[in-house]
N, C-alpha and C positions, 0 to 999 in steps of 0.2 A: 496485455497482462496474462497471456496464455500460460506462462510458466510460474506465476505467483500462486502460493498456497497459503491459506490461513487455517489454523487448526487449534483446537483446545485439547488439553491433556489432563486427565485426573489422576494419573499415577505419579511416581517420583520423577524428579528432573533427571536423575541418573538413568532411569529406564528410557526416558525420552532421548537423551543424548546417545545412548547405546543403539536405539532403533535408528536414529538418523545417521549415525556413523556407519552402521551396518548397511543402510540403504545406499550409502555412497560407494559401496563395493559391488553393487548389483550389476552395474554396467559402466564400462570405462569412459563412455561419452556423457554420462550424466553425473553432475556434481551438485549436491544440495548445499546451499549456504543457508544458515538459519540463525534466528535470534530468539532467545528465550528470555522472557521477562514479564513484568506487570503492565508495561506500556509499549505499544508499537504502532508504527504507521503502516497501513495497508491500503494501497491505491490512494484515494484522496481522503482517507479517514484516519484519525488518531484514536486508537482504542486504548482504554485504561481499565485495568481490573483492580479495584480497591476493595479488598477483602470480600471478593465474590460479587461485587456490584460493578457491572460493566457500564462505562460511560464512553461517549463518543464526541468528537469534535472534528471540525474540518482541518485537514492537514494540507498545508501549502508547501510544496517542494521548493527548497531554496533556489534551485536552478530555473524554476518556472516563473518566478516573480522578478520583475514586473513586466515580462515580455508579453506582448500581444501582437496580433497580426496588424501591420500598418494599414490604415484606412485606404491608402492609395494603391495597395496591392490589387492584383487582378482576381480577387475572390468574389463570388456571388454575394449579393447584399445580405441574404439570410445568414451567411457565416458571421457577419459582424453583429447582427441582431442576436444570434445564439451566444456569441462571446459576452455580450452585455448581460443577457438573461442569466447565463451560467455564473458570471461574476457576482451578480446581485444575489442569486440563490445561495452562493457559497459564503457571502459576507457575514 
């Protein structure tokens, strides 16, 4: 997630779009894609702004479900334990 950015903005949406569009002209090899709204997914979190009150929930990427590492694969045992612990924590 090195190239993912999350930010908040207290000015107008028009000013934000102008800033981001200008930023896309700074270097030919850098292209910013952005989403503006009251709800967004960032990493594994769904963030929602409801009249200034932020709420979060676990975000499950559609492509990531229900795939898991097969138990018969040649991974160390702790990998499978971590998969189970992470899945339970995210439930």
